[in-house]
N, C-alpha and C positions, 0 to 999 in steps of 0.2 A: 294725528300726532305726526310732527317731519322729523325723522330720525337722521342723525348724521351718518349712520351705517349705509342709508339709500345711496352716498357717494360710492362707496366700495361695491355695493350691488352694480351701479351702473357702470362701473370700469370693467368688471365681470362680464355683464351684459354684451359690452362692445370689444372683447377681447377675441384674440384668435391664436390657437385655438381654445374652445371654453371647455372646460374641466367641468366636472360637477362639483358644486359648491355646496359646503356643509357650513351651516350656522350652528355654532356652538356657544351655549351660556348655562346659565342656572335656569329653573323652573319660572316662568312668568316675567322674564326680561322682556318679552316682545319678538322673540323668534318667529310663531306662527303669523304674528300681525304683521310681521317685515315681509315674510314671504308672500301672503295674500295681497298685501298692499301693493307690492312691488309686480306682482302678477297682473292685478288689475290696471296698472299703469302701464307696462311693457307688453302684456299680452293679453289685452282684453277680449273676453270670448275663446281664448285659445289656450288655457291652462287647466290642467287637470290638477287636484290636491288627493292625496290618501291618509289617512291616518292609521300607521299600523298599529296603534294601540288599541283603538275603537274596533278598527277590521279584522277581528280575529281570523276569520276566514281568508281573506286574503294574504294575511301574513303568514298561516298555516302553508295555504299553497304555493307562496315563494320561498318557502322552507323546503317545502318536497321538492321544488322542482332546480332548487340549488341557486349559487350566484351567475345567473346567465342573464344579461341585459333583456334580450330579446323575450324572453320567456317572462321577465317581470313587466315589460310593457305590455304583452299579451294578458298577462292575468289583472292589470291595473284595468285594459280595456274592457275586459269581463265585468270585472266589478263595479265599474262607473258607468259604463254604457256609452264612453266617452271616448273619442277615436284620439290616437298620439302620433303627432307626424313630426319626424324630425326636420328641422329646419323651421317649424312653424308652432310646435308645442311648448310649451312649459310643462314640465314633469317635477312637482312639488311634492316630495315624502316627508309627511312627518312623523315624530316619534321612531326614526328610523333604527334607533338603538335596541327597538324590541324584535328586530329581525336581524340575526347575524347573516344571515345568506345575502339579505339586500344591501347590508353595510359594505360586505365583500364586493358585492358586484358594481357597488360605485366605481371602484378602480378600474373596472373593466368598461365602462360605458364609452370612454372616449376613444376606445378602440373598435369595439363592436358597434356604438351607434355616436359617430363623432360630431354630427349636425343636430342631436337632441339637447335641449337646455335641460338640464337636471340640478336641481335645489334640494338639500335635504335639511333637517332639523331635528332635534332631539333634548328633551329637558336633563336626560344624563347622558347625552352623546359622548362628552369627555369621558365618562367612566368607562363607556363602550369600547372608544378606540384609544384612549390616553389623549392626552394634549401634546401632540408632535412638536409644538413650537414653544411647550411651555417647560418648568422646572419642578421635578418633583419634592417631595420633603427632604430627601438628600441630596437637593441642588443639580443632579445632573438633569441629562435631557431625558424626557419619559421613555420614548423610545417602543413603547408597549403598542402602537397602533398597528394596523396591517397597511397602511397608506402612503407608499413610498412617493416622496417629493416628486413633481409632476405629474402625477394621477390624478389627484382630485386638491379643490381649493380649499382654505379653511378660513373662515371669518367669525372671531369672536364679537360676541354679542353682550354688552355690559348693561347695567341701569342706566338711565337717561341722567346726561350730564345736567349741569345747570344749565346750560345754554338751552339744551332741548326742554327743560323744565319750564323756562321762561316761554318759549312757543308755545308749548301747549297751553300753559296757562293765560295765553292771551297778551304776553308781553313782545311780540314779534319786534317791536322797535327796539326794546333795551336789549335783547339777542343780538339784533343786527350791529347795534353800537359796539358789543362786545366783540363781535366778528371782524367787525372795521378797523376797531383802535380808534373810535371816536372819543377822545380822553376828553372834550369840552362835554360833551353829553354824559359820560361815566361819571365826571365829578360833580356835574350839575346836580343828577340824579343819586346820588351818592347814599343819601338817606332811602331811598325807595330800593336801590340794590339790596343796600345792607339787610331791610327788612324781608326781603323775598329770601336771600340767603337765608336767615333764620328759619324760613317756611319750609325752605328746601331741606335743611337738616332735619327737622321732624317728619317732611313727608318722603325724602329720599326721592328715589330715582325709579323704583318698581311701575311700570306703566300703568298697572289698574290703580296703584295708590296716588299718582300723579293724576290720573282720570278723574278720580272722585275728588281730589282737591279742585282742579279745575272747575269741576260742575258746581260742587257747594261748597266748598270751602269749609267742610264740616270736618274739623281735625277727628273727631270721636269715628267716623265714618272711616277715615284713613288709616287709625291703629285697629279698626277691626279688620280691615283688609290685610295688614300688616300681622296681626295675630294669627288670622287665618292662612296666611302665606306661611309663617312659622311652624304651625300644625302640619300643613301640607310636607314641607320638607322633612319633617319628622317622622311622617308616615314614609316620605322616600326612603329614609335610612333602612327602617324596617324591612320595607318591600325589595329592596336592590341592593343593601351592602349584606356581606358574608355575614354571617350569623355571629360567627368569633369576632368580627370586627367592630359589630355595631355599638356595644356599651363603650369603646374607645372612640369611636366617632361622634357618639353624643356629649361624651364628657369634654372633648376637645372644642366641639361647637360652642355649647353651653357656658364652657368656661372663658370664652374671648372677649366679653365685655368686662368681667373681671379684672382679664389680665392688661387689656388696655386702660383701665381705672388706675392702674399702680402709676406712682411716679416715671420710674424707669419701664417702658413700656414692653421691653424684651420678654418674648416669652419664655415662661420656664417652666418645665413638665411637673417639677417638684411642687409648684404652688397649686397645682390643680389635684395634686394626688400624692400622698407621703410614699416616697422611695419610687415615682413614676421615670423613667429613663426614656430618652429619645428614641432607642431602638424599638420599644413596645409599641411606640405610636406612629412610627414612618408610615406604616402602611395606611393608616385610618387619616392620617394629616394627606396623604398623597391622594386618597379618594375623596377629601373634600374640594382638595385643590383642582383635580380632575372634573369634577360635578361645576368647577366654575363659581363655587360658594365663598371661598378664603383666597386673599393675598398674602402671600410671604413675602416679605421685606427683609434681604439680606444686610448684613453688615459688610462693608467692604473697607480692608484696610490693606493698604493704601487706597486712597480713593483717586484710582489711576484707570488709564485707558489702557484695554478692554476691561470693564468692571466683572465679567463675568472671571477673568484670572484671577481676580484679589478679593472673592468673596468667600467668608466665613461662614460655610453653612450650617455651622454648629450654633449661631448665634443669628434670631432673626425675629421680626415682629409679625405679629398674626391679624389683619384686618379681615372684616366682613367685605362682601362685595355690593353692601349697600348701607348708608349712614342711617336711612329712614329704618332698618331693620336691628341696627345696633341699639339706635335709639328705644326700638321696640322690647328687645329682649333686655336691657337695661330696667325696662319700666318707668322711662324718661317722660313724664306727662308734657303736654304741649306747652302749658303756662310756665313752667320751670326754663324751658326753651327759648320761647319767646321772649319771656319778660326779664330772665336773668336771675339768679339765685346764687348767693354767695357760696352755699354748700354744694353748688353745682360746679364750680369753678374747675376742679382738677378733670371731671371728666369732659368739661366744657372742651378741653385741650383734646382728647382723644377723639371728640367729634370732629373737631378741626382737622387732625392730622387724617382721620378717616375720609374727610371731604377732601383734602388734597390729594391723598393717594388715588380718589376715584376720578378726579379731575384730572390727574396725569396718566391714570391707565387709558381714559376716553380720549387722550390726545395721541394714543401710540407709545406712551413712553413706559420703561420698565424699571421704575425707582429703587435703590436702595438706600441704606442709610451709612452714616459714619459716625465713631464714638472712638474717644481717645483710649489709648490701652489703659491710662491710668483712672480712667471713668468720670473724669472732671469735666467733659464735655463732649455734647453729642449735638449733631444736625440732622433733622429730622427725616430729610430726603435728599439723596445726590442724584444726579441722572448727567447722562453724557451731552457735552455741547461740543462746539466746533474745535474750541482750544484744548479740552479737558474735560474733567468732572465738575458739573457745574452744584453748588449746595445750594437748597430751598429750606430756609428756616420758617416755620409753619407758627403764627401768633393768634390765640384764638380772639383776643380783643384789640385795645387800642397802644397797648405797650410794648413797644418794638426793640426794647434793648434786649440785644441778643450776643451775648459772652462766646457761647459758643460758634458761632459765628464769626466772629472776630478771632478767634484761635484759629480756625479752620482756614480763614484768607489768609493770617500771619502765616501759618505753617506751611500752606500747600498752594499758595499764589493762584487761586482757580482765574479764568479770563471774566469770568462773571458769578455773581453772586446774587441770589435772589431772597427778600424777605416779604412774606405775604402776611397781610392782618387784614382790619377795618381800618387803618389809616390809608389817608390820599396815596396815589403814586407819586413817586418821585423817582427822578431819573439822576440817579448819581452815578453814572458812568458805568464801571464795573461792579457797582454796587444797586441793585435794582429794586422799589420798594414797590410792591403790585397788590393790590386790593385781592383779596380772597376772592370775591366773585367774579374777578377779572381773568385769575390765573390759568384757568383750563382754556378759556378761549384765545390768550396772548402767548404761552408757553413756547409754542412751536416758534414764532416769530422771534422771540428772543434767544433762543440759543444758535 
């Protein structure tokens, strides 16, 4: 699987000075695979990987010796029988969140062993250190991590994007046309793209599910993997979350599909439990966000730059990190999704929004949404553009009538507005119609 994160990892590899790099993301998004594939490509025969969850003896030795990079390297060499040389070796530390001392030591590697390439990953790494560049449930910077800027680099790893899914499923030509903006091919293959888009909605971007689809095309096998992953997440909650927080995390997590199924997808605490209040669930929501398992999309009013100065942190939508897992949690079967069903129309809009959100995040954007104070208009996403905030109206099918987008344009006069649906591309100057399957690959070139 060719992952887009490789580009950022290559830039890190060629950077000077090279800080330790932490790969952050939810369980099974491909962090370990990325580390190993990168090591095999750039450090063939010269990389050492340790897993601090499985190797309890090594973890205990590190905890005993403290956050000393040289001591950690000594223990790694003793545990693996492999030499670790600065300037030659890549040290890859998996599940590093299991050792607080190893985590703390990362910020000292640049000073103590500046020539050593160090990469770390962990399924709950964000929980262990906080997400230093993210937003908490209250909207403020996390700030809980002990990793000052300049000491450690961070790279978020998300589920596979639609373009990555295409490449993994043997459709590299179609993925290439998206990257190049070859609209002649894109329009000529519109039916094929639409079919693959619907298959992606079911499969999602979790690498194991994508691999099963690519190898067998068996939707039952894909769903079995998704269900197993959801059970593993629940086990993670029980194992790692504070006991007092566990019921709240589970309630929040399991309520997301129902909240997205509403016509107004704004998250409402009282809708999941009578009398529930934000302050009761703030820490639980922060835990899920730090774990990389949810995305909070806040309301901005007015939609102006910089968006952080105009966010209403009391109003947000809550999405999962993967559209395939959203369908699995909702019990959505493949036939309903692939063939269409009138009873599915409302949740189809939620799946479409989840897809668009993932594509925007994969493109490195941090979307918000806008709604009128009167409640009579709402645009699903807004993102910063060159001349102001750009609205993105997401439509599940072929109907592109967008009253809310019209209200937004008349009121705020954005430099660009985007409608995304299954309709063909149309260049209307400051109003661009972009097919859903092309949005993620082309959004950066539009802004």
